[in-house]
Gaussian input, Z-matrix of N, CA and C with variables (Angstrom, degrees):
# hf/3-21g

backbone

0 1
 N
 C     1     B1
 C     2     B2     1     A1
 N     3     B3     2     A2     1     D1
 C     4     B4     3     A3     2     D2
 C     5     B5     4     A4     3     D3
 N     6     B6     5     A5     4     D4
 C     7     B7     6     A6     5     D5
 C     8     B8     7     A7     6     D6
 N     9     B9     8     A8     7     D7
 C    10    B10     9     A9     8     D8
 C    11    B11    10    A10     9     D9
 N    12    B12    11    A11    10    D10
 C    13    B13    12    A12    11    D11
 C    14    B14    13    A13    12    D12
 N    15    B15    14    A14    13    D13
 C    16    B16    15    A15    14    D14
 C    17    B17    16    A16    15    D15
 N    18    B18    17    A17    16    D16
 C    19    B19    18    A18    17    D17
 C    20    B20    19    A19    18    D18
 N    21    B21    20    A20    19    D19
 C    22    B22    21    A21    20    D20
 C    23    B23    22    A22    21    D21
 N    24    B24    23    A23    22    D22
 C    25    B25    24    A24    23    D23
 C    26    B26    25    A25    24    D24
 N    27    B27    26    A26    25    D25
 C    28    B28    27    A27    26    D26
 C    29    B29    28    A28    27    D27
 N    30    B30    29    A29    28    D28
 C    31    B31    30    A30    29    D29
 C    32    B32    31    A31    30    D30
 N    33    B33    32    A32    31    D31
 C    34    B34    33    A33    32    D32
 C    35    B35    34    A34    33    D33
 N    36    B36    35    A35    34    D34
 C    37    B37    36    A36    35    D35
 C    38    B38    37    A37    36    D36
 N    39    B39    38    A38    37    D37
 C    40    B40    39    A39    38    D38
 C    41    B41    40    A40    39    D39
 N    42    B42    41    A41    40    D40
 C    43    B43    42    A42    41    D41
 C    44    B44    43    A43    42    D42
 N    45    B45    44    A44    43    D43
 C    46    B46    45    A45    44    D44
 C    47    B47    46    A46    45    D45
 N    48    B48    47    A47    46    D46
 C    49    B49    48    A48    47    D47
 C    50    B50    49    A49    48    D48
 N    51    B51    50    A50    49    D49
 C    52    B52    51    A51    50    D50
 C    53    B53    52    A52    51    D51
 N    54    B54    53    A53    52    D52
 C    55    B55    54    A54    53    D53
 C    56    B56    55    A55    54    D54
 N    57    B57    56    A56    55    D55
 C    58    B58    57    A57    56    D56
 C    59    B59    58    A58    57    D57
 N    60    B60    59    A59    58    D58
 C    61    B61    60    A60    59    D59
 C    62    B62    61    A61    60    D60
 N    63    B63    62    A62    61    D61
 C    64    B64    63    A63    62    D62
 C    65    B65    64    A64    63    D63
 N    66    B66    65    A65    64    D64
 C    67    B67    66    A66    65    D65
 C    68    B68    67    A67    66    D66
 N    69    B69    68    A68    67    D67
 C    70    B70    69    A69    68    D68
 C    71    B71    70    A70    69    D69
 N    72    B72    71    A71    70    D70
 C    73    B73    72    A72    71    D71
 C    74    B74    73    A73    72    D72
 N    75    B75    74    A74    73    D73
 C    76    B76    75    A75    74    D74
 C    77    B77    76    A76    75    D75
 N    78    B78    77    A77    76    D76
 C    79    B79    78    A78    77    D77
 C    80    B80    79    A79    78    D78
 N    81    B81    80    A80    79    D79
 C    82    B82    81    A81    80    D80
 C    83    B83    82    A82    81    D81
 N    84    B84    83    A83    82    D82
 C    85    B85    84    A84    83    D83
 C    86    B86    85    A85    84    D84
 N    87    B87    86    A86    85    D85
 C    88    B88    87    A87    86    D86
 C    89    B89    88    A88    87    D87
 N    90    B90    89    A89    88    D88
 C    91    B91    90    A90    89    D89
 C    92    B92    91    A91    90    D90
 N    93    B93    92    A92    91    D91
 C    94    B94    93    A93    92    D92
 C    95    B95    94    A94    93    D93
 N    96    B96    95    A95    94    D94
 C    97    B97    96    A96    95    D95
 C    98    B98    97    A97    96    D96
 N    99    B99    98    A98    97    D97
 C   100   B100    99    A99    98    D98
 C   101   B101   100   A100    99    D99
 N   102   B102   101   A101   100   D100
 C   103   B103   102   A102   101   D101
 C   104   B104   103   A103   102   D102
 N   105   B105   104   A104   103   D103
 C   106   B106   105   A105   104   D104
 C   107   B107   106   A106   105   D105
 N   108   B108   107   A107   106   D106
 C   109   B109   108   A108   107   D107
 C   110   B110   109   A109   108   D108
 N   111   B111   110   A110   109   D109
 C   112   B112   111   A111   110   D110
 C   113   B113   112   A112   111   D111
 N   114   B114   113   A113   112   D112
 C   115   B115   114   A114   113   D113
 C   116   B116   115   A115   114   D114
 N   117   B117   116   A116   115   D115
 C   118   B118   117   A117   116   D116
 C   119   B119   118   A118   117   D117
 N   120   B120   119   A119   118   D118
 C   121   B121   120   A120   119   D119
 C   122   B122   121   A121   120   D120
 N   123   B123   122   A122   121   D121
 C   124   B124   123   A123   122   D122
 C   125   B125   124   A124   123   D123
 N   126   B126   125   A125   124   D124
 C   127   B127   126   A126   125   D125
 C   128   B128   127   A127   126   D126
 N   129   B129   128   A128   127   D127
 C   130   B130   129   A129   128   D128
 C   131   B131   130   A130   129   D129
 N   132   B132   131   A131   130   D130
 C   133   B133   132   A132   131   D131
 C   134   B134   133   A133   132   D132
 N   135   B135   134   A134   133   D133
 C   136   B136   135   A135   134   D134
 C   137   B137   136   A136   135   D135
 N   138   B138   137   A137   136   D136
 C   139   B139   138   A138   137   D137
 C   140   B140   139   A139   138   D138
 N   141   B141   140   A140   139   D139
 C   142   B142   141   A141   140   D140
 C   143   B143   142   A142   141   D141
 N   144   B144   143   A143   142   D142
 C   145   B145   144   A144   143   D143
 C   146   B146   145   A145   144   D144
 N   147   B147   146   A146   145   D145
 C   148   B148   147   A147   146   D146
 C   149   B149   148   A148   147   D147
 N   150   B150   149   A149   148   D148
 C   151   B151   150   A150   149   D149
 C   152   B152   151   A151   150   D150
 N   153   B153   152   A152   151   D151
 C   154   B154   153   A153   152   D152
 C   155   B155   154   A154   153   D153
 N   156   B156   155   A155   154   D154
 C   157   B157   156   A156   155   D155
 C   158   B158   157   A157   156   D156
 N   159   B159   158   A158   157   D157
 C   160   B160   159   A159   158   D158
 C   161   B161   160   A160   159   D159
 N   162   B162   161   A161   160   D160
 C   163   B163   162   A162   161   D161
 C   164   B164   163   A163   162   D162
 N   165   B165   164   A164   163   D163
 C   166   B166   165   A165   164   D164
 C   167   B167   166   A166   165   D165
 N   168   B168   167   A167   166   D166
 C   169   B169   168   A168   167   D167
 C   170   B170   169   A169   168   D168
 N   171   B171   170   A170   169   D169
 C   172   B172   171   A171   170   D170
 C   173   B173   172   A172   171   D171
 N   174   B174   173   A173   172   D172
 C   175   B175   174   A174   173   D173
 C   176   B176   175   A175   174   D174
 N   177   B177   176   A176   175   D175
 C   178   B178   177   A177   176   D176
 C   179   B179   178   A178   177   D177

   B1=1.5234
   B2=1.5152
   B3=1.2343
   B4=1.4170
   B5=1.4520
   B6=1.5060
   B7=1.4608
   B8=1.5733
   B9=1.3611
   B10=1.3728
   B11=1.5710
   B12=1.2653
   B13=1.4672
   B14=1.4812
   B15=1.3264
   B16=1.4304
   B17=1.4874
   B18=1.3479
   B19=1.4129
   B20=1.6538
   B21=1.2857
   B22=1.5538
   B23=1.5245
   B24=1.3100
   B25=1.5096
   B26=1.4859
   B27=1.3216
   B28=1.4508
   B29=1.4006
   B30=1.3992
   B31=1.5178
   B32=1.5612
   B33=1.2290
   B34=1.5045
   B35=1.4468
   B36=1.3848
   B37=1.4192
   B38=1.4841
   B39=1.3051
   B40=1.4783
   B41=1.4942
   B42=1.3795
   B43=1.5607
   B44=1.4693
   B45=1.3591
   B46=1.4574
   B47=1.5288
   B48=1.3143
   B49=1.4934
   B50=1.5161
   B51=1.3346
   B52=1.4471
   B53=1.5169
   B54=1.3868
   B55=1.4600
   B56=1.4858
   B57=1.3897
   B58=1.4476
   B59=1.5198
   B60=1.3384
   B61=1.4631
   B62=1.4851
   B63=1.2919
   B64=1.3905
   B65=1.4922
   B66=1.3497
   B67=1.5673
   B68=1.5140
   B69=1.3497
   B70=1.4110
   B71=1.4990
   B72=1.2659
   B73=1.4225
   B74=1.4953
   B75=1.3547
   B76=1.5025
   B77=1.6311
   B78=1.2904
   B79=1.4370
   B80=1.5215
   B81=1.3880
   B82=1.5513
   B83=1.5141
   B84=1.2813
   B85=1.4838
   B86=1.6105
   B87=1.3353
   B88=1.5104
   B89=1.5545
   B90=1.3541
   B91=1.5602
   B92=1.4792
   B93=1.2535
   B94=1.5078
   B95=1.5196
   B96=1.3687
   B97=1.4380
   B98=1.5307
   B99=1.3575
   B100=1.3876
   B101=1.5963
   B102=1.3754
   B103=1.4322
   B104=1.5060
   B105=1.4001
   B106=1.3871
   B107=1.6380
   B108=1.3593
   B109=1.4093
   B110=1.5930
   B111=1.3180
   B112=1.5417
   B113=1.5895
   B114=1.2902
   B115=1.4357
   B116=1.5005
   B117=1.2873
   B118=1.4642
   B119=1.5030
   B120=1.3598
   B121=1.5762
   B122=1.5530
   B123=1.4480
   B124=1.4770
   B125=1.4611
   B126=1.4151
   B127=1.5499
   B128=1.3871
   B129=1.3649
   B130=1.5210
   B131=1.5818
   B132=1.3134
   B133=1.4633
   B134=1.5211
   B135=1.3556
   B136=1.4221
   B137=1.5345
   B138=1.3288
   B139=1.4857
   B140=1.5486
   B141=1.2830
   B142=1.4790
   B143=1.5453
   B144=1.3449
   B145=1.4606
   B146=1.5402
   B147=1.2020
   B148=1.4717
   B149=1.5848
   B150=1.3037
   B151=1.5295
   B152=1.4039
   B153=1.4190
   B154=1.5230
   B155=1.3871
   B156=1.2479
   B157=1.5468
   B158=1.3893
   B159=1.3829
   B160=1.5001
   B161=1.4802
   B162=1.3534
   B163=1.4653
   B164=1.4297
   B165=1.2917
   B166=1.4190
   B167=1.4329
   B168=1.3453
   B169=1.4032
   B170=1.5568
   B171=1.1563
   B172=1.5613
   B173=1.3708
   B174=1.3780
   B175=1.5054
   B176=1.4931
   B177=1.3733
   B178=1.4598
   B179=1.4414
   A1=106.38
   A2=117.65
   A3=121.98
   A4=105.83
   A5=118.02
   A6=122.79
   A7=110.98
   A8=118.08
   A9=119.29
   A10=112.11
   A11=119.18
   A12=120.22
   A13=112.02
   A14=120.81
   A15=118.49
   A16=120.30
   A17=113.18
   A18=115.59
   A19=111.04
   A20=111.38
   A21=112.08
   A22=112.24
   A23=115.02
   A24=120.04
   A25=109.39
   A26=122.65
   A27=122.34
   A28=113.49
   A29=115.93
   A30=116.06
   A31=105.66
   A32=119.92
   A33=120.77
   A34=109.10
   A35=120.63
   A36=121.17
   A37=109.67
   A38=120.13
   A39=118.83
   A40=106.70
   A41=112.74
   A42=119.61
   A43=105.68
   A44=112.39
   A45=119.79
   A46=110.49
   A47=114.89
   A48=117.20
   A49=104.48
   A50=111.36
   A51=123.01
   A52=111.55
   A53=112.44
   A54=120.66
   A55=106.57
   A56=112.23
   A57=118.05
   A58=112.57
   A59=120.42
   A60=121.58
   A61=109.27
   A62=128.11
   A63=129.21
   A64=110.07
   A65=118.50
   A66=118.51
   A67=107.63
   A68=121.53
   A69=126.74
   A70=110.23
   A71=124.74
   A72=125.61
   A73=110.37
   A74=115.35
   A75=122.49
   A76=104.90
   A77=116.71
   A78=119.77
   A79=115.59
   A80=111.32
   A81=116.19
   A82=112.40
   A83=115.27
   A84=121.96
   A85=107.57
   A86=115.77
   A87=118.47
   A88=107.78
   A89=113.24
   A90=114.44
   A91=110.14
   A92=121.35
   A93=123.12
   A94=108.70
   A95=119.00
   A96=117.05
   A97=110.72
   A98=118.45
   A99=122.09
   A100=110.13
   A101=112.17
   A102=119.93
   A103=108.98
   A104=120.26
   A105=122.88
   A106=111.00
   A107=112.78
   A108=120.54
   A109=107.46
   A110=114.70
   A111=121.20
   A112=103.83
   A113=117.25
   A114=116.47
   A115=106.70
   A116=123.80
   A117=122.24
   A118=113.23
   A119=115.28
   A120=120.96
   A121=104.46
   A122=110.94
   A123=114.60
   A124=118.23
   A125=112.99
   A126=119.36
   A127=111.20
   A128=118.37
   A129=121.27
   A130=110.45
   A131=116.41
   A132=122.76
   A133=109.80
   A134=116.66
   A135=120.14
   A136=109.92
   A137=113.33
   A138=121.89
   A139=110.03
   A140=113.38
   A141=116.36
   A142=115.40
   A143=115.63
   A144=118.87
   A145=107.88
   A146=120.11
   A147=123.35
   A148=108.90
   A149=114.51
   A150=114.61
   A151=119.85
   A152=113.20
   A153=117.14
   A154=109.97
   A155=121.65
   A156=122.11
   A157=113.73
   A158=116.67
   A159=119.75
   A160=113.43
   A161=120.27
   A162=118.29
   A163=110.70
   A164=122.95
   A165=123.93
   A166=114.87
   A167=116.47
   A168=124.18
   A169=112.35
   A170=117.26
   A171=120.66
   A172=116.47
   A173=112.03
   A174=116.73
   A175=111.32
   A176=122.37
   A177=125.37
   A178=113.73
   D1=139.92
   D2=-176.33
   D3=-81.77
   D4=154.28
   D5=-179.16
   D6=-55.15
   D7=-36.55
   D8=178.17
   D9=-62.84
   D10=-47.73
   D11=175.58
   D12=-61.55
   D13=-37.23
   D14=174.05
   D15=-63.36
   D16=-32.71
   D17=177.78
   D18=-75.37
   D19=-31.18
   D20=173.51
   D21=-65.18
   D22=-35.93
   D23=-177.68
   D24=-74.26
   D25=-40.54
   D26=-179.79
   D27=-57.45
   D28=132.36
   D29=173.26
   D30=100.51
   D31=-36.67
   D32=-174.89
   D33=-99.76
   D34=-48.60
   D35=-176.39
   D36=-123.80
   D37=-5.75
   D38=-176.81
   D39=-146.63
   D40=136.25
   D41=175.77
   D42=-136.49
   D43=157.26
   D44=174.91
   D45=-116.52
   D46=124.55
   D47=178.14
   D48=-115.31
   D49=120.47
   D50=175.63
   D51=-84.80
   D52=126.70
   D53=-176.47
   D54=-127.03
   D55=137.17
   D56=169.57
   D57=-91.71
   D58=107.68
   D59=-169.49
   D60=-57.90
   D61=-24.24
   D62=-177.44
   D63=-84.60
   D64=-0.33
   D65=-179.55
   D66=-125.07
   D67=19.99
   D68=-179.49
   D69=-110.53
   D70=158.17
   D71=169.08
   D72=-90.95
   D73=144.92
   D74=-178.64
   D75=-80.92
   D76=121.58
   D77=-176.84
   D78=-71.35
   D79=-9.71
   D80=175.31
   D81=-80.49
   D82=-25.46
   D83=-171.01
   D84=-101.81
   D85=149.85
   D86=176.37
   D87=-70.20
   D88=146.35
   D89=-178.14
   D90=-64.61
   D91=-35.41
   D92=179.59
   D93=-62.78
   D94=-43.01
   D95=-178.30
   D96=-67.28
   D97=-30.47
   D98=-175.85
   D99=-71.47
   D100=-40.65
   D101=-179.47
   D102=-70.85
   D103=-35.45
   D104=179.59
   D105=-68.55
   D106=-33.13
   D107=179.62
   D108=-65.87
   D109=-38.81
   D110=-172.46
   D111=-70.83
   D112=-43.04
   D113=-175.66
   D114=-73.18
   D115=-40.85
   D116=178.36
   D117=-56.78
   D118=-39.04
   D119=-175.46
   D120=-66.07
   D121=-48.05
   D122=-169.17
   D123=-84.77
   D124=-23.50
   D125=-177.89
   D126=-102.70
   D127=-16.89
   D128=-179.05
   D129=60.49
   D130=46.48
   D131=175.68
   D132=-116.02
   D133=161.72
   D134=-176.17
   D135=-77.70
   D136=160.10
   D137=178.73
   D138=-52.63
   D139=-49.94
   D140=178.66
   D141=-58.27
   D142=-38.19
   D143=178.18
   D144=-68.42
   D145=-41.16
   D146=-177.76
   D147=-60.72
   D148=-48.65
   D149=175.10
   D150=-63.83
   D151=-32.07
   D152=174.33
   D153=-68.31
   D154=-40.13
   D155=176.08
   D156=-61.80
   D157=-40.07
   D158=176.01
   D159=-65.60
   D160=-37.94
   D161=173.84
   D162=-65.93
   D163=-39.22
   D164=177.57
   D165=-56.34
   D166=-49.66
   D167=-179.12
   D168=-69.49
   D169=-27.11
   D170=172.66
   D171=-66.57
   D172=-33.80
   D173=-177.80
   D174=-100.20
   D175=4.93
   D176=177.00
   D177=-72.03

């Protein structure tokens, strides 16, 4: 396909979405599990403590 044809197609039929794979959620895992994993890694707390904090925040 010529560059001219590519330009005509872009925006009408074709778009590019740039994603940072380190900043997206994994569709195979539950969102809560992924959030808990991030907290555990960065806050160095137990899995039980993470879920307890999540429950408290949910009801706050």
